[in-house]
C-alpha positions as MATLAB code, in Angstrom:
seq = 'MAKYETVAVFSVKAGEEKAKELVEKFKALIEANGTMEAVDEWGLRKLAYPINYETDGYYVLYTYEADVNFPAELDRVFNITDGVLRSLIVAR';
ca = [
      93.642   91.619  116.080;
      94.154   95.224  116.780;
      91.285   97.733  117.426;
      90.845  100.190  114.793;
      88.542  103.133  114.320;
      87.562  104.161  110.178;
      85.664  107.328  109.815;
      84.505  107.976  105.895;
      82.660  110.727  104.412;
      80.845  109.380  101.659;
      79.170  111.870   98.715;
      75.786  112.202   98.526;
      75.829  113.845   95.321;
      73.846  110.356   93.975;
      71.620  110.522   96.404;
      71.534  109.665  100.524;
      70.557  105.815   99.357;
      73.530  106.023   97.549;
      75.182  106.976  100.497;
      73.942  104.098  102.480;
      74.840  101.487   99.815;
      78.904  102.687  100.567;
      77.852  102.103  104.075;
      76.722   98.686  103.337;
      79.669   97.635  100.939;
      82.348   99.221  103.841;
      80.496   97.417  107.272;
      80.701   93.995  104.694;
      84.024   94.262  103.729;
      85.148   94.931  107.435;
      82.706   92.027  109.072;
      84.410   89.777  106.276;
      88.111   90.586  107.679;
      87.590   91.560  110.868;
      84.850   91.719  114.328;
      82.293   94.415  113.741;
      81.607   96.085  117.208;
      79.895   98.547  115.807;
      79.294  101.002  113.077;
      77.552  105.152  114.218;
      76.241  106.409  111.324;
      76.666  110.478  112.184;
      73.654  111.025  108.800;
      74.155  114.284  106.634;
      76.677  117.103  107.678;
      78.186  119.443  106.411;
      81.809  119.794  105.458;
      83.973  122.199  106.590;
      85.439  122.881  103.356;
      84.425  122.043   99.406;
      85.062  118.765   98.650;
      85.570  118.129   94.941;
      82.760  121.060   95.079;
      80.795  119.149   97.509;
      79.441  120.541  100.708;
      77.748  117.831  102.191;
      78.594  114.606  103.419;
      77.339  111.446  104.682;
      79.374  111.074  108.317;
      80.338  106.638  109.301;
      82.283  105.714  112.054;
      83.569  102.283  111.986;
      84.375  100.505  114.902;
      86.536   96.979  114.702;
      88.840   94.844  115.428;
      90.976   93.093  112.746;
      94.363   91.900  111.245;
      96.860   94.345  111.095;
      97.838   94.351  107.855;
      94.003   95.111  107.069;
      94.069   99.009  106.876;
      95.977   98.966  103.719;
      93.298   97.225  102.338;
      90.595   99.071  103.226;
      92.270  102.288  102.461;
      93.300  101.126   99.500;
      89.242   99.908   98.754;
      88.145  103.412  100.108;
      91.048  104.922   97.387;
      89.669  103.395   94.979;
      85.713  103.746   95.193;
      83.662  106.599   93.900;
      81.265  108.086   96.429;
      84.249  108.303   99.245;
      85.137  111.715   99.554;
      87.327  111.222  102.790;
      88.758  108.147  105.378;
      90.528  107.937  108.262;
      91.688  105.265  109.444;
      93.799  104.954  113.177;
      94.358  101.743  115.744;
      92.747  102.625  118.506;
];
């Protein structure tokens, strides 16, 4: 088991409620594959530059411990999920 941090930026084009649903979806995915330490919701923030013509995003920081193969799977799911603008996974 290794420790990881993931920052994700979710789209708020469909509303902040949809972004919060994505927060819970990824929280459940991480908990199913590892040990969640913290979920820090930074909330709605202005983006440094537009992404897909959007200027605002819902930021979330996940801190967790998981198997070394899990981050690749998590990154794959982030990339195929609608509503995810950006994500970054780093080992602590």
